[in-house]
C-alpha positions as CSV (number, residue, x, y, z in Angstrom):
1,X,0.1,0.0,-0.1
2,X,2.8,2.5,0.8
3,X,4.5,1.6,-2.4
4,X,1.2,2.5,-4.3
5,X,0.8,5.7,-2.4
6,X,4.4,6.7,-3.1
7,X,3.9,6.0,-6.9
8,X,0.7,7.8,-7.2
9,X,2.2,10.9,-5.5
10,X,5.0,10.5,-7.9
11,X,2.9,10.6,-11.0
12,X,1.1,13.5,-9.6
13,X,4.2,15.5,-9.2
14,X,5.4,14.6,-12.8
15,X,2.1,14.7,-14.7
16,X,0.6,17.9,-12.8
17,X,2.8,20.2,-14.7
18,X,2.5,18.8,-18.0
19,X,-1.4,19.1,-17.8
20,X,-0.9,22.8,-16.8
21,X,1.3,23.5,-19.8
22,X,-1.6,22.3,-22.1
23,X,-3.2,25.7,-21.5
24,X,-0.5,27.8,-23.0
25,X,-1.6,30.0,-25.7
26,X,0.3,29.9,-29.1
27,X,1.3,33.6,-28.5
28,X,3.1,32.6,-25.4
29,X,5.2,29.6,-26.5
30,X,8.9,30.2,-26.0
31,X,11.1,29.4,-29.3
32,X,14.1,27.6,-28.1
33,X,17.1,27.6,-30.7
34,X,19.7,24.9,-29.7
35,X,23.2,25.7,-31.4
36,X,25.4,22.5,-30.9
37,X,29.1,23.2,-30.8
38,X,32.5,21.5,-30.7
39,X,33.9,23.4,-27.8
40,X,36.7,25.9,-28.9
41,X,36.4,24.6,-32.4
42,X,35.9,28.3,-33.2
43,X,39.7,28.7,-33.0
44,X,40.6,25.9,-35.7
45,X,37.4,26.2,-38.0
46,X,37.0,29.2,-40.4
47,X,33.2,28.4,-40.9
48,X,32.8,28.4,-36.9
49,X,35.1,31.2,-36.0
50,X,34.2,33.7,-33.6
51,X,32.8,36.4,-36.1
52,X,30.6,33.7,-37.8
53,X,28.9,33.1,-34.5
54,X,28.5,36.8,-33.8
55,X,26.7,37.3,-37.0
56,X,24.6,34.1,-36.5
57,X,23.5,35.6,-32.9
58,X,22.5,38.8,-34.7
59,X,20.3,36.9,-37.1
60,X,18.7,34.8,-34.2
61,X,18.2,38.1,-32.0
62,X,17.4,36.3,-29.0
63,X,15.9,37.8,-26.0
64,X,18.4,35.7,-23.6
65,X,21.2,33.3,-24.1
66,X,21.6,29.9,-22.1
67,X,25.1,28.9,-21.6
68,X,26.6,25.5,-20.3
69,X,27.6,26.3,-16.9
70,X,26.1,26.0,-13.6
71,X,24.3,29.2,-12.2
72,X,26.5,29.1,-8.9
73,X,29.7,29.1,-11.1
74,X,28.6,31.7,-13.3
75,X,27.8,33.8,-10.6
76,X,31.5,33.5,-9.6
77,X,32.6,34.3,-13.1
78,X,34.0,30.7,-13.3
79,X,33.8,28.9,-16.6
80,X,35.2,25.6,-17.9
81,X,38.8,26.3,-19.5
82,X,37.7,24.9,-22.8
83,X,34.4,26.6,-23.4
84,X,36.2,29.5,-25.5
85,X,32.6,30.2,-27.0
86,X,31.0,31.0,-23.7
87,X,33.6,33.3,-22.0
88,X,35.3,35.0,-25.0
89,X,32.5,35.2,-27.7
90,X,28.8,34.8,-25.9
91,X,29.4,36.6,-22.6
92,X,31.1,39.6,-24.1
93,X,28.3,39.8,-27.0
94,X,25.6,39.4,-24.4
95,X,26.9,42.3,-22.4
96,X,27.3,44.4,-25.4
97,X,23.7,43.9,-26.2
98,X,22.3,44.0,-22.5
99,X,20.9,40.3,-23.0
100,X,20.5,38.1,-19.7
101,X,22.4,34.9,-19.5
102,X,20.7,31.7,-18.3
103,X,23.1,29.3,-17.1
104,X,21.8,25.7,-17.3
105,X,24.8,23.2,-16.5
106,X,24.7,20.4,-13.8
107,X,27.6,18.6,-12.4
108,X,27.8,15.9,-9.7
109,X,29.0,17.0,-6.1
110,X,32.5,16.2,-5.4
111,X,31.6,13.3,-3.1
112,X,29.7,11.7,-6.0
113,X,32.5,11.9,-8.6
114,X,35.1,10.8,-6.1
115,X,32.8,7.8,-5.2
116,X,32.4,7.1,-8.9
117,X,35.6,7.9,-10.4
118,X,38.1,8.5,-7.7
119,X,38.3,12.1,-8.4
120,X,36.9,14.8,-6.5
121,X,37.6,17.8,-8.7
122,X,36.9,16.8,-12.5
123,X,38.1,20.4,-13.5
124,X,41.3,20.4,-11.6
125,X,44.4,19.8,-14.1
126,X,47.2,17.6,-12.9
127,X,50.7,19.0,-12.0
128,X,51.7,18.0,-15.6
129,X,48.8,17.8,-18.0
130,X,48.6,14.8,-20.5
131,X,49.3,15.2,-23.9
132,X,45.6,14.8,-25.0
133,X,42.3,13.4,-23.6
134,X,40.8,14.0,-20.2
135,X,43.3,16.4,-18.0
136,X,45.2,16.7,-21.2
137,X,46.0,19.6,-23.6
138,X,43.2,20.5,-26.2
139,X,43.7,19.9,-30.0
140,X,41.7,18.8,-32.8
141,X,43.4,15.9,-34.6
142,X,40.1,14.8,-36.5
143,X,40.1,16.6,-39.8
144,X,36.5,17.2,-39.7
145,X,36.6,19.7,-36.9
146,X,38.5,21.9,-39.4
147,X,35.6,22.0,-42.0
148,X,32.2,21.4,-40.5
149,X,29.7,24.0,-40.8
150,X,28.3,26.1,-38.3
151,X,25.0,24.2,-38.1
152,X,26.7,20.6,-38.5
153,X,25.1,19.6,-35.1
154,X,21.5,20.0,-37.0
155,X,22.2,17.0,-39.3
156,X,20.8,13.5,-39.1
157,X,24.2,11.9,-39.4
158,X,25.6,13.9,-36.4
159,X,22.5,13.2,-34.3
160,X,22.9,9.5,-35.0
161,X,26.4,9.4,-33.8
162,X,25.3,10.7,-30.4
163,X,22.3,8.5,-30.2
164,X,24.3,5.6,-30.7
165,X,26.4,6.7,-27.4
166,X,23.2,7.3,-25.5
167,X,22.1,3.7,-26.0
168,X,25.5,2.2,-25.5
169,X,25.0,-0.1,-22.5
170,X,28.4,-1.5,-21.7
171,X,29.2,-5.3,-21.1
172,X,30.6,-4.2,-17.8
173,X,28.0,-1.9,-16.0
174,X,30.3,-1.0,-13.2
175,X,32.0,0.9,-15.9
176,X,29.1,2.9,-16.9
177,X,29.2,5.8,-14.6
178,X,30.4,8.3,-17.6
179,X,27.5,7.4,-19.7
180,X,25.0,7.6,-17.0
181,X,26.3,10.7,-15.6
182,X,26.1,12.2,-19.1
183,X,22.4,11.1,-19.6
184,X,21.3,12.7,-16.1
185,X,23.4,15.7,-16.6
186,X,21.7,16.2,-20.0
187,X,18.3,15.8,-18.4
188,X,19.0,18.3,-15.7
189,X,20.3,20.8,-18.4
190,X,17.1,20.4,-20.2
191,X,15.1,20.9,-17.0
192,X,16.9,24.1,-16.4
193,X,16.4,25.2,-20.0
194,X,12.9,24.7,-19.6
195,X,12.6,26.6,-16.5
196,X,14.5,29.7,-18.0
197,X,12.0,29.4,-21.1
198,X,9.0,30.3,-18.9
199,X,10.4,33.8,-18.3
200,X,10.4,34.6,-21.9
201,X,6.8,33.7,-23.2
202,X,6.4,34.7,-26.8
203,X,9.9,35.4,-27.3
204,X,13.1,33.5,-28.7
205,X,15.9,32.1,-26.5
206,X,19.0,30.8,-27.8
207,X,20.9,27.7,-26.1
208,X,24.5,27.1,-27.0
209,X,25.7,23.5,-25.8
210,X,28.2,20.9,-26.5
211,X,27.1,18.9,-29.6
212,X,26.7,15.7,-27.6
213,X,23.8,17.2,-25.6
214,X,21.9,18.9,-28.2
215,X,19.7,15.8,-29.6
216,X,18.7,14.6,-26.1
217,X,17.9,18.3,-24.8
218,X,15.7,19.0,-27.9
219,X,13.9,15.6,-27.4
220,X,13.3,16.5,-23.8
221,X,12.2,19.9,-24.5
222,X,9.8,18.8,-27.1
223,X,7.4,17.4,-24.5
224,X,6.7,21.0,-23.1
225,X,3.8,22.6,-24.5
226,X,5.2,25.9,-23.9
227,X,8.2,25.3,-26.0
228,X,8.7,25.1,-29.6
229,X,12.3,23.8,-30.6
230,X,13.6,25.5,-33.9
231,X,16.7,24.4,-35.7
232,X,19.4,27.2,-36.0
233,X,19.7,26.2,-39.9
234,X,15.8,27.0,-40.3
235,X,16.4,30.6,-39.1
236,X,19.6,31.8,-40.7
237,X,22.3,30.7,-43.3
238,X,25.9,30.6,-42.6
239,X,27.2,34.0,-42.4
240,X,29.1,35.2,-45.8
241,X,32.6,36.8,-45.8
242,X,31.0,40.2,-45.6
243,X,29.1,39.5,-42.5
244,X,32.3,37.8,-40.9
245,X,34.3,40.8,-41.8
246,X,32.0,43.1,-39.9
247,X,32.0,41.0,-36.9
248,X,35.7,40.1,-36.5
249,X,37.7,41.7,-33.7
250,X,41.6,41.8,-33.2
251,X,41.2,39.6,-30.1
252,X,39.5,37.0,-32.3
253,X,42.7,37.1,-34.7
254,X,45.1,36.7,-31.7
255,X,43.3,33.9,-30.3
256,X,43.0,32.0,-33.4
257,X,46.8,32.4,-34.4
258,X,48.0,31.6,-30.9
259,X,46.0,28.5,-30.4
260,X,47.1,27.0,-33.7
261,X,50.6,28.2,-33.8
262,X,51.8,28.0,-30.3
263,X,49.7,25.4,-28.6
264,X,49.6,21.6,-29.2
265,X,47.3,22.1,-32.2
266,X,50.1,22.4,-34.7
267,X,51.7,19.1,-33.8
268,X,48.8,17.4,-35.3
269,X,49.4,19.3,-38.6
270,X,45.7,19.8,-38.8
271,X,45.9,23.4,-39.6
272,X,44.0,25.7,-42.1
273,X,47.1,27.1,-43.3
274,X,45.4,29.6,-45.9
275,X,43.2,30.7,-43.1
276,X,45.7,31.2,-40.5
277,X,47.9,33.1,-43.4
278,X,44.9,35.6,-43.7
279,X,44.5,35.8,-39.9
280,X,48.2,36.5,-39.2
281,X,48.2,39.1,-42.0
282,X,45.2,41.1,-40.8
283,X,46.4,40.8,-37.0
284,X,49.7,42.3,-38.2
285,X,47.8,45.1,-40.0
286,X,45.3,45.8,-37.1
287,X,47.9,45.2,-34.1
288,X,51.5,45.5,-35.3
289,X,54.0,44.6,-32.4
290,X,55.9,41.8,-30.9
291,X,52.9,39.5,-30.6
292,X,52.1,39.6,-34.5
293,X,55.6,39.4,-35.2
294,X,56.1,36.3,-33.4
295,X,53.1,34.6,-34.7
296,X,54.1,35.6,-38.2
297,X,57.5,34.0,-37.5
298,X,56.2,30.8,-36.3
299,X,53.7,30.6,-39.5
300,X,56.7,31.3,-41.7
301,X,58.8,28.6,-40.1
302,X,55.8,26.1,-40.5
303,X,55.6,27.3,-44.2
304,X,59.4,26.2,-44.6
305,X,61.6,29.2,-43.6
306,X,65.1,27.9,-42.9
307,X,65.9,27.1,-39.4
308,X,68.7,29.8,-39.0
309,X,66.3,32.4,-40.4
310,X,63.7,31.5,-37.9
311,X,66.4,31.3,-35.0
312,X,67.5,34.8,-35.8
313,X,63.7,36.2,-35.8
314,X,62.9,34.6,-32.5
315,X,66.0,35.8,-30.9
316,X,65.5,39.3,-32.2
317,X,61.8,39.3,-30.7
318,X,63.1,37.9,-27.5
319,X,65.4,40.9,-27.3
320,X,63.2,43.7,-28.1
321,X,59.6,42.6,-27.0
322,X,60.2,43.6,-23.3
323,X,57.2,42.8,-21.2
324,X,54.7,42.7,-23.9
325,X,51.9,40.4,-23.1
326,X,49.8,38.2,-25.5
327,X,46.3,39.4,-26.3
328,X,44.8,36.2,-25.4
329,X,46.4,33.1,-23.7
330,X,43.4,31.1,-22.5
331,X,45.0,30.7,-19.0
332,X,42.6,30.1,-16.1
333,X,45.0,29.7,-13.2
334,X,47.8,32.4,-13.3
335,X,49.7,30.4,-10.5
336,X,50.4,27.7,-13.4
337,X,52.8,27.9,-16.5
338,X,50.4,26.2,-18.8
339,X,46.8,26.8,-20.4
340,X,44.5,24.4,-21.6
341,X,46.1,24.2,-25.1
342,X,49.5,25.4,-24.4
343,X,52.3,24.1,-22.0
344,X,53.9,27.4,-22.0
345,X,50.7,29.5,-22.1
346,X,51.6,31.8,-19.1
347,X,54.6,33.4,-20.6
348,X,55.3,36.9,-22.1
349,X,55.8,37.2,-26.0
350,X,59.5,37.6,-25.2
351,X,59.8,34.5,-23.0
352,X,57.8,32.6,-25.6
353,X,60.1,33.5,-28.4
354,X,62.9,32.4,-26.2
355,X,61.1,29.0,-26.2
356,X,60.8,28.9,-29.9
357,X,64.5,29.8,-30.3
358,X,65.4,26.8,-27.8
359,X,63.3,24.6,-29.9
360,X,65.2,25.6,-33.3
361,X,68.6,25.3,-31.3
362,X,67.8,21.8,-30.4
363,X,66.7,21.0,-33.9
364,X,70.2,22.3,-35.1
365,X,72.1,20.2,-32.3
366,X,72.9,23.3,-30.6
367,X,72.0,21.9,-26.9
368,X,74.3,24.3,-24.9
369,X,72.5,27.3,-26.7
370,X,69.2,25.8,-25.7
371,X,69.9,25.1,-22.3
372,X,71.2,28.7,-21.6
373,X,67.8,29.9,-22.8
374,X,66.2,27.4,-20.5
375,X,68.1,28.4,-17.4
376,X,67.2,32.2,-18.1
377,X,63.6,31.4,-18.3
378,X,63.7,29.2,-15.2
379,X,65.3,32.1,-13.3
380,X,62.8,34.6,-14.5
381,X,59.8,32.6,-13.3
382,X,58.2,33.6,-10.0
383,X,57.5,30.4,-8.4
384,X,58.8,26.8,-7.8
385,X,55.7,25.3,-9.4
386,X,56.2,27.2,-12.8
387,X,59.8,26.2,-12.8
388,X,59.2,22.6,-12.1
389,X,56.5,22.9,-14.7
390,X,58.9,24.3,-17.4
391,X,61.3,21.6,-16.7
392,X,58.7,19.0,-17.3
393,X,57.2,20.5,-20.6
394,X,60.8,21.4,-21.9
395,X,61.7,17.7,-21.8
396,X,58.6,16.9,-23.5
397,X,57.6,19.7,-26.1
398,X,61.3,21.5,-26.7
399,X,63.8,18.8,-27.0
400,X,63.4,16.5,-30.0
401,X,62.3,13.0,-29.5
402,X,65.5,11.4,-30.4
403,X,67.4,13.2,-27.8
404,X,65.1,12.9,-24.7
């Protein structure tokens, strides 16, 4: 009898709101547009670049934007390292337009993640990050990431890939926490979006979320009578070159060039070289100085400039840049040497030019000159943590494989 009463109460809780939703007038329905993204791919894909996203936002003209972060973290201005699209595109654009943000992510308590995975803080990077993957540097080895269109997540093929993951019940259930957590997290994301939608009857709300969540979120939201889900591709076309040019900012150019030319991305050789040439040339035009000079030298080296010529340019920049900082680094924790994509992300332009010069010295079998640069950098760093990280990353990313 107690079980029956419990089930009846549960059904009342779940079904009551649905009955109330049936009374919503068509004019009060909230239009939800879910843009699925590959986090930070705006930095390696010209079709998804920051300016393209801003042009799309203008076309959508939302009354609010929902972002993939929990409300309590957004209140502290605390975002995931790898969500470049949130902290560097969406939030500044929404602030400029005076639009409200609706945080909707959900994450487990630290006690739960510690119990299930043995890791209490899933966002804390290790002392030395891995090359890639979980707790590793972000790069995009899949060539598709460089060419997919802005609305790639709308396609049936992309949806099918993620539905397969949703339903992939493993042979060893004890290892199923990541999938189960993902599904529960996505459900809670959808519930928060649905709650936010009630505040905008008759208006349009844009949701930007990691592509894996999109299909499941839309399926859940489709059950609400006061919500109408509309695909981004049904509202706008991909922005053309003129629209992208209007929305391009110097900080976009710097971020794109730094991510591709100084981070771990270039090691995969999965680069849009033609686009990077355009980006660096425009950055040099709009913001000449040590930063653009270093990025131009790095691109020229990748394009075949002789080692001695590259070394001379890196050495010149290291000696003349002074304390000039980078326009964008992606660094979240200033006590560390690295960023989420670059082992040496928290250095000045001059210091980073010295790293590049040392790498060329090693390639020329000039170990003594490279070691002199390492010791100089080590002495200039302001903590033992950074010095130890420099040593670790130097051995991995500066010294050639055959000499480690």
